[in-house]
C-alpha positions in Angstrom: -55.6 26.7 5.0 -56.4 28.1 1.7 -53.7 31.0 0.4 -55.7 34.1 0.7 -55.9 37.9 1.0 -58.5 37.5 3.4 -56.5 34.7 5.3 -53.1 36.8 5.9 -54.9 40.2 6.8 -56.6 37.1 9.4 -53.1 36.3 10.4 -51.3 40.0 10.7 -54.7 39.9 13.3 -53.5 37.5 15.3 -50.2 38.2 15.5 -51.2 42.5 16.0 -53.6 40.4 19.1 -50.8 38.4 20.3 -48.3 40.6 20.6 -51.0 43.0 22.1 -51.5 40.0 25.3 -48.1 39.3 25.2 -47.6 43.2 25.8 -49.8 42.6 28.4 -48.4 39.7 30.3 -45.3 41.9 30.6 -46.3 45.0 32.2 -48.4 42.4 34.6 -45.2 41.1 35.6 -43.9 44.2 36.4 -41.9 45.4 33.5 -40.3 42.8 32.7 -38.8 43.8 29.0 -40.6 41.3 26.3 -37.2 40.3 24.9 -37.3 38.8 28.4 -40.3 36.8 28.1 -40.6 33.0 27.6 -43.3 33.5 25.4 -41.1 35.7 22.9 -40.4 32.4 20.8 -43.6 31.3 19.9 -44.2 35.1 18.5 -41.1 34.8 16.6 -42.3 31.3 15.5 -46.1 32.7 14.4 -44.0 35.9 12.5 -42.2 33.4 10.4 -45.1 31.4 9.7 -47.3 35.3 8.4 -43.8 36.1 6.8 -43.8 32.5 5.0 -47.2 32.5 4.0 -46.9 35.7 2.4 -44.5 34.3 0.5 -46.5 31.3 -1.3 -49.4 34.3 -1.3 -47.0 36.6 -4.2 -46.0 33.0 -5.7 -49.9 32.7 -6.3 -49.7 36.3 -8.2 -50.4 39.5 -7.2 -51.5 41.2 -4.2 -53.1 44.5 -3.1 -50.4 47.1 -3.3 -51.6 47.4 0.7 -50.9 44.2 1.1 -48.0 44.3 0.2 -46.6 47.5 2.5 -47.7 44.6 5.6 -45.8 42.0 3.8 -43.2 43.9 4.2 -43.2 45.4 7.5 -43.8 41.5 9.1 -40.4 40.7 6.2 -38.5 43.4 8.4 -40.0 42.6 12.1 -38.7 39.1 11.2 -35.7 40.2 10.5 -34.7 41.7 14.2 -35.7 38.5 15.3 -35.0 35.5 13.6 -32.5 34.1 16.0 -35.4 33.8 18.1 -37.2 31.3 16.0 -38.2 27.5 17.5 -34.9 26.0 15.6 -37.2 22.8 13.1 -36.4 19.5 14.5 -33.2 20.6 16.5 -32.7 18.6 19.9 -31.3 19.7 22.9 -28.5 18.1 22.4 -27.5 19.1 18.8 -27.5 22.9 19.9 -24.3 24.6 20.2 -23.9 26.6 23.0 -25.3 29.9 21.9 -28.1 28.1 20.8 -29.0 26.6 23.8 -27.9 29.7 26.1 -30.5 31.8 23.9 -33.1 29.5 23.5 -32.6 29.3 28.3 -32.3 33.5 27.8 -28.9 32.4 29.6 
């Protein structure tokens, strides 16, 4: 995927649509909190990807102010859920108890 502003916007739209679907699923399952929904890990991973994509886009050159503001919003959201991101190729047996409990939502 070429690193362009248009592709960043597509990723941002995908994230927003994914969040809407996850929210609807949580309501349908009896109003569970999104923090307790197993799909929260996927949402956090998507958000991590978008933030990293934004950083690479900025490295390539200036971005429009409105896109830069959206990037900042995504970075702030990511800071709040950064602990939910899937560990990079870390097998369960190498996780700390805290990491495992967070992964299993215990």
